[in-house]
C-alpha positions, 0 to 999 in steps of 0.5 A: 599533729600526725594524729589529726593527719591520720584521723583525716586520712582515715575518714576521707579514705573510707568515703565509698564502700568498694575497694577501688573507691577506697584506693582512690580516696587514699590518693585523694587524702594524700593529695589534700595534706601533701605539700607538693600539691597547690591549694588550688589543686587540692580544691579541685581534687576535693570538689571533684568528690563532692555531691551537689548537696555536699557543695551546698553544704560548704555554702551554709553557715549555722548559728551555735545551736546547743551545748555540743558537749551535752546531750544530742538534740532530739527535736526541734530546730537544733535537731535539724541543724545537728542533722545537717552538720552529720550530713556534711550540710554545714560549712561553718558555724558561728558563736560556737566558742571555747576549745571544748565546744569547738573541739566537740562540734569540729569532731562531728564534721570531721569524724562523722560525715562522708568527706570529713571537711572541717568547719570554719568557726566565726565569731564577732571579734571586733575589738578583742575577744574576752579581753577587750581593747578599745572600741575600733573607733577609738583605736582610729583615734590613736592614728598609730597604725602599729598599735592598731595592727598589734590590737588585731594581732592581740584579738587574733591570739586570744580568739584562736585560742579559744577555738575561733578561726575567723573573725567578722572584722574589720568593719571598713565603712566610712561614715559621716553620721554620728546618729549611726550606731555602728560608727563605733565599729569603723575608723571614722569619716576619712577614706585615706586614714580608714584604708590604712587602719583597714590594712593594719587590722587585716594584717594583724588578724591574719599575720604573715602566714594564715596557717599559723595557730595564732591567726584568724582569717579576716572579714572586710564588711559591710559590702557596700555603703552601709555607713551611708545609711539614710538618717543614720538609722541602721538597716535603712536605704542607701543612695549615693552617686557614683563619685562618692561610691568609687572615692569615698566608699570602695577604697578602704574595701580595695585596700583589704583585697590588696592586703589579702583579706580572705572574706567579705560580708555583704551589707544589710542595705540596698544600693541602686534599689537592689539589696547587697546581698543580691547585688551582682554589680558589687560582688561579681562586677567590682570585687570578683572581676575587676578587683580579682577577689579570690576569698569568699563573700558571706551574708549578714545574718539573715540578709537573704530572707530579708530581701522579701521584706525589701520587696526584692525577693518573692520568697526564700527560695527566690532569694537563694537563686538571686544571691548566688547568681549575684556572688554571695557565697555563704548564707548566714542563718537564712537557711536558703541555700541548704533548702532551696539551692539543690532544687534551683540546680536541678530546675535548671534555674541555677548553673552548678558552675556557681555552686562549684565556684562558691564552694571552691572559695570557702574550701580554699580559705580552709585549706589556707587556714591549715584546717585540713592539715590538723582540724583541731589546730585551734583546740588546745586547751593549755593554750587557752588556759595560758593565753586568755586574759594574760598579762601580756594581753592585758598590757597590750590593750592597755598600751593601745587604750592609752594611745586612743585618748583624745584631749579635746580642751585644756584651758588654763592647763587644768591637766595633767592633775597634780599627784599630791595634796588635792581634794578631788571629786569624782561624779558620775555613774560611769566612774564606777562601772566595770561593764559600760567601758567594754562597750559594744560587741563583747560577747565573749567578755564577762561582765564586770571585768572592765578597770573602772575609772575609780579603780584607776585613780586609786592607783595614785594615792597622793590625793584624796578622792571622793565619789558621788554617783549623781544619777544613772545613765540607764535603768534595769538590765542592759543587754545586747538584743534589747532596748536600753532604758535611759534615766530621764527623770531620776536626779535623787543623787544631785544633792550628793554630787553638789555637796561633794563638788563644793569643797573639791580642788577639782571635779572629775565628771565622767559622763556619756553614753552606756556601752549598749547606746552604740553599736548595731541597731543603736541609732540615736536622733539626739547625740548629746549626753543622754538622759539627765547627765547634761542637767547634772554637769550644769548642776555641779558646775554652779558649785564648782567650775574647775571641772574635768569632763571625761567622755565615755562614749561610742560615737561624737557627741554634741557638747557645745554647752560643755565646750564653752563652760568646762575647762577641760575635756577628755574623750575617753571612748569605751576603752575596753578592759584597762579603761580606768588605768588608761584614763587615769594615767593620762589624767595624771600626766604619765601618758601624754595624750596624742590622739586625734579625732577620726570623726568630726563633732558637730555643734548640734545634731542638725548639722549631721552629716558633718565632715571635713572633706566636703565640696566647695558648692557654687556658693561657699561664702556670702557675697556681701555682709548679711546676705543669705544666698550662700550654703549655711544654716540661718541658726547654726555655724557651718563649722564643727565643734571639733574638727577631724583630726583635732587633738591636744597634748600637754605640750605644743607644737608648731609647724614651719617652713613648708616646701614643695619640691616637684620630683617629676610630672606625677611625684611632689615631695612635701616637707615641713619642720615640726618643733615641740614648743612646750615643756613635755615630751609628747607625740604629734600626728602631723597630717598633710592634705591636698586640693584638687582645684580644678578637676573633671569631677569636683574634688573636695576642699581638703583630702588627707593624703599623708600623716606621721606620728612623731615623738619630740622631746621639749625644743626638739625640731624634726623635718617631716617629709611626705611623698605624693604620688599618682596614688595620692594625687589622683582620683576615680572618675564616674566610670570607676576608672583611677585618673590623674589630671594636670593642673593646679593643687594646694597642699596643707600640713598641720595638726588637724584638718583646719591647718591654714599653712599651705603652698601651691604647685601644678602638675 
């Protein structure tokens, strides 16, 4: 580390040619590395030595543009970016990864620029770096905050060993629309659960000391409203009321600010007719002024220039002006700031104070990361070799994968499977897939590195397992940037699948979505089993009804036929690198499933958006038999297929003796007796919901306000106690003020959002 400090001192000390300037900059360098000088003082000192163009350079982020350890580019876009990098006109890069590459690009920034300011290196570490945890929606199904935090810690550990020091996660968008592909990247539909998970992920990524080399800066995204995109189409318009904005969309973001998140990313959508990238209400009024956020805001990829398409900015120069005034601090790949901001300042259209504020925020995070003390702190080849893909990493992702599985149905206790003497048929191409279970956002992971379901089952040798593909889900090459071709015609494998299933004691069918059918730009208008898989399921059912359906998917699916006909259904999501082992251990009962749904499963896509915390309306029920004058469909039930919070176990639980104790005017204690009434040791997520019956702004029929993950032995009983304080009992009015009103409340406790065990209390 001393050598790196000396490099930086030398670089800074030769900023100016005169001997007096050299002396001044030695003093500057000492202040920038001094433990007696605060970070804010260091930022002020450094900013005072920077030119306008260098400040703007800190606000410019470029995508990786060439093999940094190879020949220097001499022409084209790469050469242009390389020139900017050497001039100090680049503050951050993304998608440069691996110690060798990161060291090379950091070396240019630190040793070849005038001031030697280090880069912050960003990457989409969404559910792991090279070794992948379950997709975030799956992790949310664990309701295990410690496991989710640990998953983020492990992701940070591995990414930081590869030179990364900033992740574009967590995504904390609340969404009620399973058609939107990016639901896989968030925590589901509920604000309370989403806020708790957001805190866990920020703490996991950033740790207790951001300057440690095993932590990375987190980024709360997408600010704001992206999960409410119309029709579930990515990049689409958002139009929500102030109550939804304040009570549903904002709270998880506020939770990340309170948890100390260092960066925010704005969203592609518009809000109130103004694109988020240039939305001063979001970025200045709420985030920076009201919430006192002191980190920086980065745009999403190219979102500044995309405001031209929105019809909001006339050109890139106008987009730069609008964005910087609204509070966007860093431009990701629009070239707007680096090319236009200096002229805008010189023309008097942009106040340089805005540039100073943005650059200061970015520099502050770099100081907090410890990059000025050691620009190469994330560039340790031995650490990279020892950590990435290590046994410790794989054990951690297996642990959270098991906890993320949800048992949706288990009629006649088909599961767990017997470990000996059975003839098991395994059907479905996804059962033998080692890439799709990695899910979306797996940029650094290698194809063919997931443990398949077949491989997981092979660890159990007591049964005979016979496999048949049945049918492909996707055809041709699968890649992140391009559309996936789904198999809608080829059923040539059906007969083999039926033949294998005929004489089996039990059939395991692994069906669902390809890993690239969810995620960014993967919206679907039909959310059933894609392609010919539903037909395959029905064909196999015709010859053997004893089926365990294992779902691999990144969103809630419409599986009403399966719910009626298939005795056992396991929500296996896309569980990452250790997917097959996790699923096999649950199927055989070595891990008793404990997951609960973080998002409602609809009966049909026509119910979407569907969510548990809906408003009651003025006509919630029919006033007489067969009346049509109430809020309903004439061709579908109002109820979901599987409710928010639903999830079964191989054991059973009972709730009783619900008590409410009013501690003070705004403090209520709720207790309930939880008993394991089954034969197996198991975990239950006890959930508490409230309803404010009459309020100045109408409240939902139920709102999650507490949960506890409890493990019980058979016949063991435990008293679960929840505390309801002002934080849980209040809400935001339409002015954005948090209020707690007196009045009548109901409280509900149980194993899902459809619990009927309730009590009343008054504030």
